[in-house]
C-alpha positions in Angstrom: 40.4 66.5 -92.4 37.9 64.5 -90.2 36.8 66.2 -87.0 37.9 63.1 -85.0 41.5 63.8 -86.1 41.3 67.5 -85.0 39.8 66.8 -81.6 42.2 66.8 -78.7 42.5 63.5 -76.8 40.2 63.2 -73.9 41.6 63.8 -70.4 41.8 60.8 -68.1 39.7 62.6 -65.5 37.7 65.7 -64.7 37.9 67.6 -61.4 34.9 69.4 -60.0 34.4 71.3 -56.7 31.4 70.7 -54.5 31.0 71.8 -50.9 34.6 72.9 -50.8 35.8 69.4 -51.7 37.4 68.4 -55.1 35.8 65.4 -56.6 37.8 63.5 -59.3 35.8 61.8 -62.1 37.2 59.3 -64.5 36.4 59.9 -68.2 35.2 57.1 -70.5 34.1 57.7 -74.1 31.8 55.1 -75.5 30.7 55.4 -79.1 27.6 53.3 -78.5 26.4 55.6 -75.6 23.4 57.8 -76.4 23.7 60.2 -73.5 26.0 61.3 -70.7 25.9 59.1 -67.6 27.5 59.2 -64.2 28.3 56.1 -62.1 29.8 55.7 -58.6 31.3 52.2 -58.2 30.3 50.5 -54.9 33.4 48.3 -55.2 36.1 51.0 -55.5 34.4 54.4 -54.9 35.5 55.5 -58.4 33.3 58.0 -60.1 33.0 57.6 -63.9 31.4 59.8 -66.5 30.6 58.1 -69.8 30.4 60.3 -73.0 28.8 59.6 -76.4 31.1 59.8 -79.4 30.3 63.5 -80.3 29.9 65.0 -76.8 32.4 67.7 -76.0 34.5 67.5 -72.8 33.2 71.0 -71.9 29.7 69.6 -71.9 30.7 66.7 -69.8 32.4 69.1 -67.3 29.2 71.2 -67.0 27.1 68.0 -66.6 29.4 66.6 -63.8 29.4 70.0 -62.0 25.6 70.2 -62.1 25.5 66.7 -60.5 28.1 67.4 -57.8 25.5 67.0 -55.0 24.4 63.6 -56.3 28.0 62.4 -56.6 28.9 63.6 -53.0 25.8 61.9 -51.6 26.6 58.6 -53.3 30.2 58.8 -52.1 29.1 59.5 -48.5 26.9 56.4 -48.5 29.8 54.1 -49.4 30.9 51.9 -46.5 34.2 52.9 -44.8 37.2 51.2 -46.2 39.1 48.8 -43.9 42.8 48.4 -44.5 44.6 45.2 -43.6 46.4 46.5 -40.5 46.9 45.4 -36.9 43.7 45.6 -34.9 41.4 45.7 -38.0 38.3 43.4 -38.3 37.6 41.5 -41.4 35.3 38.6 -42.2 36.7 35.2 -43.0 34.2 32.6 -44.3 31.5 35.0 -43.0 32.9 35.2 -39.4 34.6 38.4 -38.1 38.3 38.0 -37.4 40.7 40.5 -35.9 44.2 41.0 -37.4 46.7 40.6 -34.6 50.3 41.9 -35.2 52.5 39.6 -33.1 55.8 41.2 -33.8 58.4 42.2 -36.4 60.1 38.8 -36.6 59.0 37.0 -39.8 56.7 34.0 -39.2 53.8 32.2 -40.6 50.4 33.9 -40.8 48.0 31.7 -38.9 44.4 31.5 -37.5 44.1 31.8 -33.8 41.0 30.6 -32.0 42.0 30.5 -28.4 41.2 34.1 -27.5 38.0 36.0 -26.9 37.5 36.3 -30.6 38.8 34.5 -33.8 42.0 36.2 -35.1 44.5 36.2 -37.9 48.0 36.3 -36.4 50.7 38.1 -38.5 54.4 38.2 -37.6 56.3 40.7 -39.8 57.3 44.3 -40.2 54.3 46.5 -39.9 54.8 47.7 -43.5 54.2 44.1 -44.7 51.0 43.3 -42.8 48.7 44.1 -45.7 50.6 41.9 -48.2 50.9 39.0 -45.7 47.1 39.1 -44.9 46.3 39.2 -48.6 48.6 36.3 -49.3 47.0 34.3 -46.4 43.5 35.0 -47.7 44.4 33.9 -51.2 45.9 30.6 -49.9 42.7 30.0 -47.9 40.4 30.7 -50.9 42.5 28.4 -53.2 42.1 25.7 -50.6 38.3 26.1 -50.4 38.0 26.4 -54.2 39.9 23.2 -54.7 37.6 21.3 -52.4 34.4 22.7 -54.0 35.7 22.1 -57.5 36.7 18.5 -56.7 33.2 17.9 -55.3 31.4 19.3 -58.4 33.8 17.6 -60.7 32.6 14.3 -59.4 28.9 15.3 -59.8 29.4 16.6 -63.3 31.8 14.1 -64.6 34.1 16.9 -65.9 36.3 19.6 -64.4 38.0 22.8 -65.4 41.3 23.1 -67.3 42.6 25.7 -64.9 41.6 27.7 -61.8 42.7 31.4 -61.5 42.3 33.7 -58.5 42.2 37.4 -59.1 40.8 40.6 -57.5 37.9 41.0 -60.0 35.6 44.0 -59.7 32.6 43.3 -62.0 32.2 39.5 -61.5 32.8 37.1 -58.7 33.5 34.3 -61.1 33.7 33.4 -64.8 34.2 30.5 -67.1 36.1 30.8 -70.4 35.2 28.9 -73.6 38.3 26.7 -73.1 37.2 25.6 -69.7 39.2 27.9 -67.4 37.5 29.1 -64.2 38.3 32.5 -62.6 37.3 33.6 -59.1 37.7 36.6 -56.9 39.9 35.9 -53.8 37.4 38.0 -51.8 35.0 35.1 -51.8 36.9 33.7 -48.8 35.3 36.5 -46.8 31.8 35.5 -47.6 29.9 32.7 -45.9 31.0 29.2 -47.3 27.7 28.6 -49.1 28.4 31.7 -51.3 31.8 30.3 -52.5 30.2 26.9 -53.0 27.4 28.4 -55.1 29.8 30.4 -57.3 31.9 27.3 -58.0 28.7 25.3 -58.9 27.6 28.2 -61.1 30.8 28.5 -63.1 31.2 24.7 -63.4 27.7 24.4 -64.7 28.9 26.7 -67.6 31.4 23.9 -68.5 28.3 22.1 -69.9 26.0 25.1 -70.6 27.9 28.2 -71.7 24.8 30.4 -71.3 22.1 31.3 -68.8 19.3 29.3 -70.5 16.6 27.4 -68.7 18.8 24.3 -69.2 21.6 26.0 -67.4 19.5 27.0 -64.3 18.0 23.5 -64.2 21.5 22.0 -64.2 22.7 24.4 -61.5 19.6 23.8 -59.3 20.3 20.1 -59.4 23.9 20.7 -58.4 23.6 23.3 -55.7 20.8 23.4 -53.1 21.3 27.0 -52.0 21.2 29.0 -55.2 18.6 31.5 -54.1 20.2 32.0 -50.6 23.6 32.7 -52.1 22.3 35.0 -54.8 20.4 37.0 -52.2 23.5 37.3 -50.0 25.6 38.5 -52.9 22.9 41.0 -53.9 22.7 42.5 -50.4 26.3 42.2 -49.1 28.5 41.4 -52.1 29.7 45.0 -52.7 30.8 45.3 -49.0 33.6 42.8 -49.6 35.5 45.3 -51.7 35.9 47.6 -48.7 38.6 45.4 -47.2 42.2 45.6 -48.0 
């Protein structure tokens, strides 16, 4: 009988103890991997160990344990997470806004600009603040995406089949072969030029489904702030995942 059939299924995670704290590590087996690797996601804080096809779980456990200090240090450097709750600060189009909980009576979530600082006003039960803020941000990003897509549709002479908003982790935007565009709702927290650039980038893929020189030439002709937006995403993009 093949060894693959005799081997027990891999556990979903490994637990190691470092400095009196238990660290949980997600297990991923990748047949194409040549060695054990550890990764700490800047977006979610998830720790992942990747195993080659024939590496034993016991070996992975020892490897993870020996790197406990490295894992703990990387986790300690992650930015503090900010829940959507009354009093919290979050960026909206690159500008810091405070969440104000007005009361338990249900009402519209609105922008308030008449106080000492910009705010997002929420009226609902406290348990629903996070959902209401998330829904508000998704509505705002859909509005900004629609404006940017309309503008680039005129310039390109073609537009997408459909626009989808998700909470993506690995990519801020994508374009499918059939012409659907997908974007992260978290782009509404970035400065407007970042969202505008991502829309131009994905719409350029409607014509050039690659990253060839022709693609970058087309994109540069569409969007004047490619380098500025790319630099912002590289430096600050991961911090958008700390909110909510």
